[in-house]
PDB file with one MODEL, atoms N, CA, C and O in Angstrom:
MODEL        1
ATOM      1  N   MET A   1       0.160 -13.145   4.517  1.00  0.00           N
ATOM      2  CA  MET A   1      -1.105 -13.095   5.260  1.00  0.00           C
ATOM      3  C   MET A   1      -1.154 -11.664   4.293  1.00  0.00           C
ATOM      4  O   MET A   1      -0.206 -11.149   3.701  1.00  0.00           O
ATOM      5  N   LYS A   2      -2.581 -11.206   4.338  1.00  0.00           N
ATOM      6  CA  LYS A   2      -3.513  -9.968   4.310  1.00  0.00           C
ATOM      7  C   LYS A   2      -3.660  -9.486   5.548  1.00  0.00           C
ATOM      8  O   LYS A   2      -3.877 -10.173   6.547  1.00  0.00           O
ATOM      9  N   LEU A   3      -3.504  -7.872   5.494  1.00  0.00           N
ATOM     10  CA  LEU A   3      -4.146  -7.087   6.846  1.00  0.00           C
ATOM     11  C   LEU A   3      -5.173  -7.342   7.223  1.00  0.00           C
ATOM     12  O   LEU A   3      -5.193  -7.408   8.452  1.00  0.00           O
ATOM     13  N   ASP A   4      -6.577  -7.629   6.518  1.00  0.00           N
ATOM     14  CA  ASP A   4      -8.745  -8.490   6.840  1.00  0.00           C
ATOM     15  C   ASP A   4      -7.496  -9.286   7.522  1.00  0.00           C
ATOM     16  O   ASP A   4      -6.821  -8.488   8.172  1.00  0.00           O
ATOM     17  N   GLN A   5      -7.136 -10.214   7.559  1.00  0.00           N
ATOM     18  CA  GLN A   5      -7.027 -11.330   8.340  1.00  0.00           C
ATOM     19  C   GLN A   5      -6.285 -11.215   9.493  1.00  0.00           C
ATOM     20  O   GLN A   5      -6.234 -12.242  10.170  1.00  0.00           O
ATOM     21  N   LEU A   6      -5.660 -10.193   9.930  1.00  0.00           N
ATOM     22  CA  LEU A   6      -4.999 -10.109  10.681  1.00  0.00           C
ATOM     23  C   LEU A   6      -5.441 -10.073  12.083  1.00  0.00           C
ATOM     24  O   LEU A   6      -6.603  -9.742  11.846  1.00  0.00           O
ATOM     25  N   SER A   7      -5.381 -10.185  13.687  1.00  0.00           N
ATOM     26  CA  SER A   7      -5.817 -10.637  14.335  1.00  0.00           C
ATOM     27  C   SER A   7      -5.985  -8.948  15.392  1.00  0.00           C
ATOM     28  O   SER A   7      -4.824  -8.551  15.490  1.00  0.00           O
ATOM     29  N   ASN A   8      -6.433  -8.466  15.744  1.00  0.00           N
ATOM     30  CA  ASN A   8      -6.693  -7.365  16.459  1.00  0.00           C
ATOM     31  C   ASN A   8      -5.592  -7.356  17.672  1.00  0.00           C
ATOM     32  O   ASN A   8      -5.812  -7.995  18.700  1.00  0.00           O
ATOM     33  N   ASN A   9      -4.147  -6.437  17.453  1.00  0.00           N
ATOM     34  CA  ASN A   9      -3.246  -5.781  18.730  1.00  0.00           C
ATOM     35  C   ASN A   9      -1.559  -6.557  17.954  1.00  0.00           C
ATOM     36  O   ASN A   9      -0.389  -6.330  18.262  1.00  0.00           O
ATOM     37  N   ILE A  10      -2.111  -7.430  16.963  1.00  0.00           N
ATOM     38  CA  ILE A  10      -0.942  -8.184  16.826  1.00  0.00           C
ATOM     39  C   ILE A  10       0.392  -6.828  16.085  1.00  0.00           C
ATOM     40  O   ILE A  10      -0.092  -5.697  16.040  1.00  0.00           O
ATOM     41  N   THR A  11       1.065  -6.876  15.852  1.00  0.00           N
ATOM     42  CA  THR A  11       2.154  -5.777  14.785  1.00  0.00           C
ATOM     43  C   THR A  11       2.523  -6.493  14.068  1.00  0.00           C
ATOM     44  O   THR A  11       2.998  -7.604  14.303  1.00  0.00           O
ATOM     45  N   LYS A  12       2.327  -5.850  12.818  1.00  0.00           N
ATOM     46  CA  LYS A  12       3.118  -6.548  11.290  1.00  0.00           C
ATOM     47  C   LYS A  12       3.994  -5.441  10.589  1.00  0.00           C
ATOM     48  O   LYS A  12       3.943  -4.254  10.910  1.00  0.00           O
ATOM     49  N   ARG A  13       4.541  -5.788   9.919  1.00  0.00           N
ATOM     50  CA  ARG A  13       4.627  -5.195   9.003  1.00  0.00           C
ATOM     51  C   ARG A  13       4.094  -5.104   6.662  1.00  0.00           C
ATOM     52  O   ARG A  13       4.007  -5.970   5.792  1.00  0.00           O
ATOM     53  N   VAL A  14       3.948  -3.906   6.675  1.00  0.00           N
ATOM     54  CA  VAL A  14       3.661  -4.296   5.164  1.00  0.00           C
ATOM     55  C   VAL A  14       4.104  -4.814   4.773  1.00  0.00           C
ATOM     56  O   VAL A  14       4.993  -5.025   5.597  1.00  0.00           O
ATOM     57  N   LYS A  15       4.404  -5.616   3.630  1.00  0.00           N
ATOM     58  CA  LYS A  15       4.809  -6.582   2.520  1.00  0.00           C
ATOM     59  C   LYS A  15       4.713  -5.982   1.230  1.00  0.00           C
ATOM     60  O   LYS A  15       5.621  -5.938   0.399  1.00  0.00           O
ATOM     61  N   ARG A  16       3.665  -5.562   1.121  1.00  0.00           N
ATOM     62  CA  ARG A  16       3.073  -4.542  -0.581  1.00  0.00           C
ATOM     63  C   ARG A  16       1.595  -4.871  -0.205  1.00  0.00           C
ATOM     64  O   ARG A  16       1.000  -5.758   0.408  1.00  0.00           O
ATOM     65  N   VAL A  17       1.288  -3.690  -0.891  1.00  0.00           N
ATOM     66  CA  VAL A  17       0.250  -3.525  -2.105  1.00  0.00           C
ATOM     67  C   VAL A  17      -0.148  -3.650  -2.681  1.00  0.00           C
ATOM     68  O   VAL A  17       0.098  -2.929  -3.648  1.00  0.00           O
ATOM     69  N   ASP A  18      -1.181  -4.635  -2.824  1.00  0.00           N
ATOM     70  CA  ASP A  18      -1.645  -5.173  -4.085  1.00  0.00           C
ATOM     71  C   ASP A  18      -2.417  -4.225  -5.149  1.00  0.00           C
ATOM     72  O   ASP A  18      -3.036  -3.182  -4.945  1.00  0.00           O
ATOM     73  N   THR A  19      -2.254  -4.704  -5.964  1.00  0.00           N
ATOM     74  CA  THR A  19      -3.470  -3.655  -7.392  1.00  0.00           C
ATOM     75  C   THR A  19      -4.268  -4.040  -7.845  1.00  0.00           C
ATOM     76  O   THR A  19      -4.157  -4.556  -8.957  1.00  0.00           O
ATOM     77  N   ASN A  20      -5.546  -3.963  -7.139  1.00  0.00           N
ATOM     78  CA  ASN A  20      -7.049  -4.247  -7.309  1.00  0.00           C
ATOM     79  C   ASN A  20      -7.229  -3.733  -9.358  1.00  0.00           C
ATOM     80  O   ASN A  20      -6.972  -2.627  -9.833  1.00  0.00           O
ATOM     81  N   GLU A  21      -7.542  -4.510  -9.836  1.00  0.00           N
ATOM     82  CA  GLU A  21      -7.707  -4.502 -11.248  1.00  0.00           C
ATOM     83  C   GLU A  21      -8.716  -3.692 -11.864  1.00  0.00           C
ATOM     84  O   GLU A  21      -8.749  -3.184 -12.985  1.00  0.00           O
ATOM     85  N   LEU A  22     -10.073  -3.657 -10.285  1.00  0.00           N
ATOM     86  CA  LEU A  22     -11.315  -3.273 -11.069  1.00  0.00           C
ATOM     87  C   LEU A  22     -11.676  -1.843 -10.979  1.00  0.00           C
ATOM     88  O   LEU A  22     -12.439  -1.056 -11.540  1.00  0.00           O
ATOM     89  N   LEU A  23     -10.561  -1.848  -9.775  1.00  0.00           N
ATOM     90  CA  LEU A  23     -10.330   0.004  -9.347  1.00  0.00           C
ATOM     91  C   LEU A  23      -9.185   0.215  -8.425  1.00  0.00           C
ATOM     92  O   LEU A  23      -9.250   0.213  -7.196  1.00  0.00           O
ATOM     93  N   PRO A  24      -7.749   0.463  -9.420  1.00  0.00           N
ATOM     94  CA  PRO A  24      -6.692   0.556  -9.194  1.00  0.00           C
ATOM     95  C   PRO A  24      -6.352   1.431  -8.449  1.00  0.00           C
ATOM     96  O   PRO A  24      -5.685   1.146  -7.455  1.00  0.00           O
ATOM     97  N   GLU A  25      -6.827   3.124  -8.810  1.00  0.00           N
ATOM     98  CA  GLU A  25      -7.045   3.903  -7.587  1.00  0.00           C
ATOM     99  C   GLU A  25      -7.109   3.598  -6.121  1.00  0.00           C
ATOM    100  O   GLU A  25      -6.470   4.396  -5.436  1.00  0.00           O
ATOM    101  N   ILE A  26      -7.764   2.575  -5.428  1.00  0.00           N
ATOM    102  CA  ILE A  26      -7.550   2.339  -4.392  1.00  0.00           C
ATOM    103  C   ILE A  26      -6.173   1.957  -4.496  1.00  0.00           C
ATOM    104  O   ILE A  26      -5.465   2.756  -5.108  1.00  0.00           O
ATOM    105  N   SER A  27      -5.644   0.965  -4.061  1.00  0.00           N
ATOM    106  CA  SER A  27      -3.620   1.236  -3.882  1.00  0.00           C
ATOM    107  C   SER A  27      -3.051   2.132  -4.282  1.00  0.00           C
ATOM    108  O   SER A  27      -2.726   2.476  -3.146  1.00  0.00           O
ATOM    109  N   HIS A  28      -2.595   2.889  -4.905  1.00  0.00           N
ATOM    110  CA  HIS A  28      -2.606   4.376  -4.784  1.00  0.00           C
ATOM    111  C   HIS A  28      -2.870   5.055  -3.252  1.00  0.00           C
ATOM    112  O   HIS A  28      -2.224   5.796  -2.511  1.00  0.00           O
ATOM    113  N   GLN A  29      -4.217   4.364  -3.200  1.00  0.00           N
ATOM    114  CA  GLN A  29      -4.583   5.712  -2.115  1.00  0.00           C
ATOM    115  C   GLN A  29      -4.584   5.043  -0.964  1.00  0.00           C
ATOM    116  O   GLN A  29      -5.012   5.637   0.026  1.00  0.00           O
ATOM    117  N   LEU A  30      -4.129   3.718  -0.835  1.00  0.00           N
ATOM    118  CA  LEU A  30      -3.362   3.138   0.251  1.00  0.00           C
ATOM    119  C   LEU A  30      -1.875   3.554   0.807  1.00  0.00           C
ATOM    120  O   LEU A  30      -1.486   4.011   1.882  1.00  0.00           O
ATOM    121  N   GLU A  31      -1.175   3.161  -0.504  1.00  0.00           N
ATOM    122  CA  GLU A  31       0.068   3.887  -0.706  1.00  0.00           C
ATOM    123  C   GLU A  31       0.189   5.145  -0.231  1.00  0.00           C
ATOM    124  O   GLU A  31       0.623   5.196   0.919  1.00  0.00           O
ATOM    125  N   ALA A  32      -0.088   6.305  -0.816  1.00  0.00           N
ATOM    126  CA  ALA A  32      -0.572   7.894  -0.350  1.00  0.00           C
ATOM    127  C   ALA A  32      -1.178   7.651   0.830  1.00  0.00           C
ATOM    128  O   ALA A  32      -1.657   8.671   1.324  1.00  0.00           O
ATOM    129  N   ILE A  33      -1.335   6.623   1.485  1.00  0.00           N
ATOM    130  CA  ILE A  33      -1.956   7.778   2.933  1.00  0.00           C
ATOM    131  C   ILE A  33      -0.630   7.188   3.699  1.00  0.00           C
ATOM    132  O   ILE A  33      -0.516   8.002   4.615  1.00  0.00           O
ATOM    133  N   GLY A  34       0.445   6.236   3.857  1.00  0.00           N
ATOM    134  CA  GLY A  34       1.182   5.227   4.103  1.00  0.00           C
ATOM    135  C   GLY A  34       1.743   3.576   4.541  1.00  0.00           C
ATOM    136  O   GLY A  34       2.717   2.880   4.826  1.00  0.00           O
ATOM    137  N   PHE A  35       0.282   3.622   4.332  1.00  0.00           N
ATOM    138  CA  PHE A  35       0.451   1.693   3.314  1.00  0.00           C
ATOM    139  C   PHE A  35       2.057   1.310   1.781  1.00  0.00           C
ATOM    140  O   PHE A  35       2.173   1.081   0.577  1.00  0.00           O
ATOM    141  N   ILE A  36       2.852   1.481   2.968  1.00  0.00           N
ATOM    142  CA  ILE A  36       4.010   0.910   2.346  1.00  0.00           C
ATOM    143  C   ILE A  36       5.231   0.157   2.642  1.00  0.00           C
ATOM    144  O   ILE A  36       5.717  -0.012   3.760  1.00  0.00           O
ATOM    145  N   PRO A  37       5.789  -0.386   1.241  1.00  0.00           N
ATOM    146  CA  PRO A  37       6.806  -2.234   2.514  1.00  0.00           C
ATOM    147  C   PRO A  37       7.493  -1.508   2.942  1.00  0.00           C
ATOM    148  O   PRO A  37       8.055  -0.744   2.157  1.00  0.00           O
ATOM    149  N   GLY A  38       7.825  -1.382   4.649  1.00  0.00           N
ATOM    150  CA  GLY A  38       8.170  -1.833   5.790  1.00  0.00           C
ATOM    151  C   GLY A  38       7.894  -0.832   6.969  1.00  0.00           C
ATOM    152  O   GLY A  38       8.800  -0.248   7.565  1.00  0.00           O
ATOM    153  N   GLU A  39       6.552  -0.688   7.251  1.00  0.00           N
ATOM    154  CA  GLU A  39       5.196   0.267   8.139  1.00  0.00           C
ATOM    155  C   GLU A  39       5.477  -0.532   8.580  1.00  0.00           C
ATOM    156  O   GLU A  39       6.056  -1.423   7.958  1.00  0.00           O
ATOM    157  N   GLN A  40       5.178  -0.622  10.005  1.00  0.00           N
ATOM    158  CA  GLN A  40       5.327  -1.538  10.681  1.00  0.00           C
ATOM    159  C   GLN A  40       2.876  -0.637  10.187  1.00  0.00           C
ATOM    160  O   GLN A  40       2.323   0.366   9.734  1.00  0.00           O
ATOM    161  N   VAL A  41       2.410  -2.530  10.974  1.00  0.00           N
ATOM    162  CA  VAL A  41       1.062  -1.910  10.574  1.00  0.00           C
ATOM    163  C   VAL A  41       0.045  -2.354  12.216  1.00  0.00           C
ATOM    164  O   VAL A  41       0.755  -2.694  13.163  1.00  0.00           O
ATOM    165  N   THR A  42      -1.032  -2.338  12.389  1.00  0.00           N
ATOM    166  CA  THR A  42      -2.309  -3.029  13.001  1.00  0.00           C
ATOM    167  C   THR A  42      -2.966  -2.972  13.798  1.00  0.00           C
ATOM    168  O   THR A  42      -2.902  -2.156  14.718  1.00  0.00           O
ATOM    169  N   VAL A  43      -3.963  -4.032  13.615  1.00  0.00           N
ATOM    170  CA  VAL A  43      -5.440  -3.224  13.480  1.00  0.00           C
ATOM    171  C   VAL A  43      -5.646  -3.196  14.938  1.00  0.00           C
ATOM    172  O   VAL A  43      -5.038  -3.861  15.776  1.00  0.00           O
ATOM    173  N   MET A  44      -6.671  -2.260  15.143  1.00  0.00           N
ATOM    174  CA  MET A  44      -6.872  -1.916  16.669  1.00  0.00           C
ATOM    175  C   MET A  44      -8.275  -2.157  17.668  1.00  0.00           C
ATOM    176  O   MET A  44      -8.530  -2.126  18.872  1.00  0.00           O
ATOM    177  N   ARG A  45      -9.396  -2.552  15.690  1.00  0.00           N
ATOM    178  CA  ARG A  45     -10.917  -2.099  16.279  1.00  0.00           C
ATOM    179  C   ARG A  45     -11.032  -2.703  14.804  1.00  0.00           C
ATOM    180  O   ARG A  45     -10.331  -2.600  13.798  1.00  0.00           O
ATOM    181  N   ARG A  46     -12.751  -3.682  15.242  1.00  0.00           N
ATOM    182  CA  ARG A  46     -13.288  -3.985  13.877  1.00  0.00           C
ATOM    183  C   ARG A  46     -14.798  -3.823  14.037  1.00  0.00           C
ATOM    184  O   ARG A  46     -15.072  -3.200  15.063  1.00  0.00           O
ATOM    185  N   ASN A  47     -15.180  -3.961  13.778  1.00  0.00           N
ATOM    186  CA  ASN A  47     -16.678  -3.111  13.916  1.00  0.00           C
ATOM    187  C   ASN A  47     -17.283  -4.686  14.567  1.00  0.00           C
ATOM    188  O   ASN A  47     -16.833  -5.801  14.303  1.00  0.00           O
ATOM    189  N   PHE A  48     -18.397  -4.350  15.453  1.00  0.00           N
ATOM    190  CA  PHE A  48     -19.039  -5.655  15.698  1.00  0.00           C
ATOM    191  C   PHE A  48     -19.102  -6.251  15.256  1.00  0.00           C
ATOM    192  O   PHE A  48     -18.386  -7.252  15.243  1.00  0.00           O
ATOM    193  N   ILE A  49     -20.620  -5.836  14.171  1.00  0.00           N
ATOM    194  CA  ILE A  49     -20.901  -6.215  13.306  1.00  0.00           C
ATOM    195  C   ILE A  49     -20.362  -6.663  11.932  1.00  0.00           C
ATOM    196  O   ILE A  49     -21.019  -6.166  11.017  1.00  0.00           O
ATOM    197  N   GLY A  50     -19.385  -7.433  11.538  1.00  0.00           N
ATOM    198  CA  GLY A  50     -19.738  -8.011  10.016  1.00  0.00           C
ATOM    199  C   GLY A  50     -17.996  -7.847   9.891  1.00  0.00           C
ATOM    200  O   GLY A  50     -17.245  -8.569   9.234  1.00  0.00           O
ATOM    201  N   GLY A  51     -17.514  -6.287  11.008  1.00  0.00           N
ATOM    202  CA  GLY A  51     -16.447  -6.229  11.572  1.00  0.00           C
ATOM    203  C   GLY A  51     -15.291  -5.772  10.095  1.00  0.00           C
ATOM    204  O   GLY A  51     -14.209  -5.948   9.535  1.00  0.00           O
ATOM    205  N   ASP A  52     -16.677  -5.033  10.117  1.00  0.00           N
ATOM    206  CA  ASP A  52     -16.556  -3.885   8.961  1.00  0.00           C
ATOM    207  C   ASP A  52     -17.210  -2.409   9.191  1.00  0.00           C
ATOM    208  O   ASP A  52     -18.391  -2.062   9.179  1.00  0.00           O
ATOM    209  N   PRO A  53     -15.916  -1.606   9.423  1.00  0.00           N
ATOM    210  CA  PRO A  53     -14.736  -1.602   8.480  1.00  0.00           C
ATOM    211  C   PRO A  53     -13.752  -1.297  10.434  1.00  0.00           C
ATOM    212  O   PRO A  53     -14.147  -0.885  11.525  1.00  0.00           O
ATOM    213  N   LEU A  54     -11.920  -1.980   9.686  1.00  0.00           N
ATOM    214  CA  LEU A  54     -11.094  -1.989  10.559  1.00  0.00           C
ATOM    215  C   LEU A  54     -11.041  -0.689  10.674  1.00  0.00           C
ATOM    216  O   LEU A  54     -11.255   0.244   9.900  1.00  0.00           O
ATOM    217  N   MET A  55     -10.503  -0.839  12.506  1.00  0.00           N
ATOM    218  CA  MET A  55      -9.583   0.507  12.711  1.00  0.00           C
ATOM    219  C   MET A  55      -8.155   0.212  13.137  1.00  0.00           C
ATOM    220  O   MET A  55      -7.596  -0.364  14.071  1.00  0.00           O
ATOM    221  N   VAL A  56      -7.802   0.898  11.977  1.00  0.00           N
ATOM    222  CA  VAL A  56      -5.682   0.411  11.300  1.00  0.00           C
ATOM    223  C   VAL A  56      -5.240   1.100  11.810  1.00  0.00           C
ATOM    224  O   VAL A  56      -5.832   2.177  11.761  1.00  0.00           O
ATOM    225  N   ARG A  57      -3.405   1.074  13.012  1.00  0.00           N
ATOM    226  CA  ARG A  57      -2.803   1.985  12.889  1.00  0.00           C
ATOM    227  C   ARG A  57      -1.688   1.706  12.000  1.00  0.00           C
ATOM    228  O   ARG A  57      -1.274   0.552  11.892  1.00  0.00           O
ATOM    229  N   ILE A  58      -1.060   2.869  11.222  1.00  0.00           N
ATOM    230  CA  ILE A  58       0.050   2.864  10.392  1.00  0.00           C
ATOM    231  C   ILE A  58       1.115   3.781  10.940  1.00  0.00           C
ATOM    232  O   ILE A  58       0.847   4.965  10.732  1.00  0.00           O
ATOM    233  N   GLY A  59       2.491   3.525  11.719  1.00  0.00           N
ATOM    234  CA  GLY A  59       3.282   4.672  11.990  1.00  0.00           C
ATOM    235  C   GLY A  59       2.152   5.109  12.977  1.00  0.00           C
ATOM    236  O   GLY A  59       1.262   4.435  13.496  1.00  0.00           O
ATOM    237  N   LEU A  60       2.515   6.710  13.101  1.00  0.00           N
ATOM    238  CA  LEU A  60       1.912   7.616  13.946  1.00  0.00           C
ATOM    239  C   LEU A  60       0.032   8.015  13.297  1.00  0.00           C
ATOM    240  O   LEU A  60      -0.757   8.793  13.833  1.00  0.00           O
ATOM    241  N   SER A  61      -0.150   7.352  12.305  1.00  0.00           N
ATOM    242  CA  SER A  61      -1.990   7.251  12.053  1.00  0.00           C
ATOM    243  C   SER A  61      -2.538   6.567  12.105  1.00  0.00           C
ATOM    244  O   SER A  61      -2.020   5.518  11.722  1.00  0.00           O
ATOM    245  N   THR A  62      -3.927   6.460  12.556  1.00  0.00           N
ATOM    246  CA  THR A  62      -4.993   5.944  12.083  1.00  0.00           C
ATOM    247  C   THR A  62      -5.756   5.837  11.454  1.00  0.00           C
ATOM    248  O   THR A  62      -6.530   6.720  11.823  1.00  0.00           O
ATOM    249  N   PHE A  63      -6.331   5.191  10.404  1.00  0.00           N
ATOM    250  CA  PHE A  63      -7.007   4.716   9.577  1.00  0.00           C
ATOM    251  C   PHE A  63      -8.801   3.596  10.135  1.00  0.00           C
ATOM    252  O   PHE A  63      -8.796   2.811  11.083  1.00  0.00           O
ATOM    253  N   ALA A  64     -10.265   3.918   9.102  1.00  0.00           N
ATOM    254  CA  ALA A  64     -10.689   3.085   8.958  1.00  0.00           C
ATOM    255  C   ALA A  64     -10.629   2.492   7.596  1.00  0.00           C
ATOM    256  O   ALA A  64     -10.946   3.083   6.564  1.00  0.00           O
ATOM    257  N   LEU A  65     -10.162   1.177   7.692  1.00  0.00           N
ATOM    258  CA  LEU A  65     -10.026   0.927   6.318  1.00  0.00           C
ATOM    259  C   LEU A  65     -11.680  -0.752   6.712  1.00  0.00           C
ATOM    260  O   LEU A  65     -12.263  -1.201   7.700  1.00  0.00           O
ATOM    261  N   ARG A  66     -11.675  -1.041   4.975  1.00  0.00           N
ATOM    262  CA  ARG A  66     -13.001  -1.121   4.454  1.00  0.00           C
ATOM    263  C   ARG A  66     -12.295  -2.921   4.353  1.00  0.00           C
ATOM    264  O   ARG A  66     -11.362  -2.994   3.554  1.00  0.00           O
ATOM    265  N   LYS A  67     -12.721  -4.486   5.178  1.00  0.00           N
ATOM    266  CA  LYS A  67     -12.338  -5.242   4.554  1.00  0.00           C
ATOM    267  C   LYS A  67     -12.028  -5.037   3.129  1.00  0.00           C
ATOM    268  O   LYS A  67     -10.962  -4.422   3.170  1.00  0.00           O
ATOM    269  N   VAL A  68     -12.194  -5.121   2.485  1.00  0.00           N
ATOM    270  CA  VAL A  68     -12.007  -5.162   0.972  1.00  0.00           C
ATOM    271  C   VAL A  68     -10.421  -4.328   0.493  1.00  0.00           C
ATOM    272  O   VAL A  68      -9.544  -4.739  -0.266  1.00  0.00           O
ATOM    273  N   GLU A  69     -10.506  -2.984   1.304  1.00  0.00           N
ATOM    274  CA  GLU A  69      -9.453  -2.291   0.793  1.00  0.00           C
ATOM    275  C   GLU A  69      -8.203  -2.907   2.277  1.00  0.00           C
ATOM    276  O   GLU A  69      -7.039  -2.511   2.338  1.00  0.00           O
ATOM    277  N   ALA A  70      -8.818  -3.874   3.277  1.00  0.00           N
ATOM    278  CA  ALA A  70      -7.205  -4.186   4.022  1.00  0.00           C
ATOM    279  C   ALA A  70      -6.528  -5.524   3.077  1.00  0.00           C
ATOM    280  O   ALA A  70      -5.316  -5.632   2.888  1.00  0.00           O
ATOM    281  N   ALA A  71      -7.741  -6.671   2.444  1.00  0.00           N
ATOM    282  CA  ALA A  71      -7.527  -7.786   1.666  1.00  0.00           C
ATOM    283  C   ALA A  71      -6.126  -7.184   0.269  1.00  0.00           C
ATOM    284  O   ALA A  71      -5.232  -7.787  -0.325  1.00  0.00           O
ATOM    285  N   LEU A  72      -6.595  -5.807   0.261  1.00  0.00           N
ATOM    286  CA  LEU A  72      -5.169  -5.912  -0.747  1.00  0.00           C
ATOM    287  C   LEU A  72      -3.939  -5.517  -0.096  1.00  0.00           C
ATOM    288  O   LEU A  72      -3.222  -4.831  -0.824  1.00  0.00           O
ATOM    289  N   ILE A  73      -3.413  -5.785   1.239  1.00  0.00           N
ATOM    290  CA  ILE A  73      -2.247  -4.933   2.033  1.00  0.00           C
ATOM    291  C   ILE A  73      -1.878  -6.464   2.718  1.00  0.00           C
ATOM    292  O   ILE A  73      -2.308  -7.102   3.679  1.00  0.00           O
ATOM    293  N   GLU A  74      -1.001  -6.646   1.834  1.00  0.00           N
ATOM    294  CA  GLU A  74      -0.305  -8.454   2.709  1.00  0.00           C
ATOM    295  C   GLU A  74       1.068  -7.584   3.421  1.00  0.00           C
ATOM    296  O   GLU A  74       1.905  -6.754   3.063  1.00  0.00           O
ATOM    297  N   VAL A  75       0.782  -8.180   4.365  1.00  0.00           N
ATOM    298  CA  VAL A  75       1.742  -8.175   5.876  1.00  0.00           C
ATOM    299  C   VAL A  75       2.035  -9.773   5.845  1.00  0.00           C
ATOM    300  O   VAL A  75       1.545 -10.812   5.404  1.00  0.00           O
ATOM    301  N   GLU A  76       3.621  -9.106   6.910  1.00  0.00           N
ATOM    302  CA  GLU A  76       4.191  -9.626   6.959  1.00  0.00           C
ATOM    303  C   GLU A  76       5.040  -9.760   8.475  1.00  0.00           C
ATOM    304  O   GLU A  76       4.824  -8.631   8.916  1.00  0.00           O
ATOM    305  N   ASP A  77       6.348 -10.857  10.135  1.00  0.00           N
ATOM    306  CA  ASP A  77       6.413 -11.265  10.460  1.00  0.00           C
ATOM    307  C   ASP A  77       7.325  -9.407  10.307  1.00  0.00           C
ATOM    308  O   ASP A  77       7.902  -8.974   9.310  1.00  0.00           O
ATOM    309  N   LEU A  78       7.093  -8.530  11.988  1.00  0.00           N
ATOM    310  CA  LEU A  78       9.145  -7.877  12.078  1.00  0.00           C
ATOM    311  C   LEU A  78       9.623  -8.751  11.636  1.00  0.00           C
ATOM    312  O   LEU A  78      10.407  -8.759  10.687  1.00  0.00           O
ATOM    313  N   SER A  79       9.476  -9.084  11.865  1.00  0.00           N
ATOM    314  CA  SER A  79      11.707 -10.405  11.533  1.00  0.00           C
ATOM    315  C   SER A  79      11.718 -11.128  11.167  1.00  0.00           C
ATOM    316  O   SER A  79      12.549 -11.974  11.496  1.00  0.00           O
ATOM    317  N   ASP A  80      10.169 -11.503   9.539  1.00  0.00           N
ATOM    318  CA  ASP A  80      10.627 -11.353   8.275  1.00  0.00           C
ATOM    319  C   ASP A  80      11.505 -10.597   7.333  1.00  0.00           C
ATOM    320  O   ASP A  80      11.375  -9.378   7.453  1.00  0.00           O
ATOM    321  N   HIS A  81      12.134 -10.880   6.669  1.00  0.00           N
ATOM    322  CA  HIS A  81      12.874  -9.934   5.757  1.00  0.00           C
ATOM    323  C   HIS A  81      12.649 -10.161   4.482  1.00  0.00           C
ATOM    324  O   HIS A  81      11.933 -11.118   4.187  1.00  0.00           O
ATOM    325  N   GLY A  82      13.235  -9.298   3.411  1.00  0.00           N
ATOM    326  CA  GLY A  82      12.240  -8.999   1.767  1.00  0.00           C
ATOM    327  C   GLY A  82      11.998  -8.596   1.207  1.00  0.00           C
ATOM    328  O   GLY A  82      11.267  -9.101   0.355  1.00  0.00           O
TER     329      GLY A  82
ENDMDL
END
């Protein structure tokens, strides 16, 4: 499942960040701000119109991500190993 598909207030764990071939710097920026495998992540809120951007909590930080950015982040259940 990708982060942009996650319902609000559900906590998952980052599995990996996909590489965007058109804009590879986005993947690196996401990793630099904390979207790394094993980190817990929660979608806190979405904009009412179109759901973009998403307010996302990663660790102790909160960020606004565009849906295209959130779609690069693969998440898994906290109980999953791997």
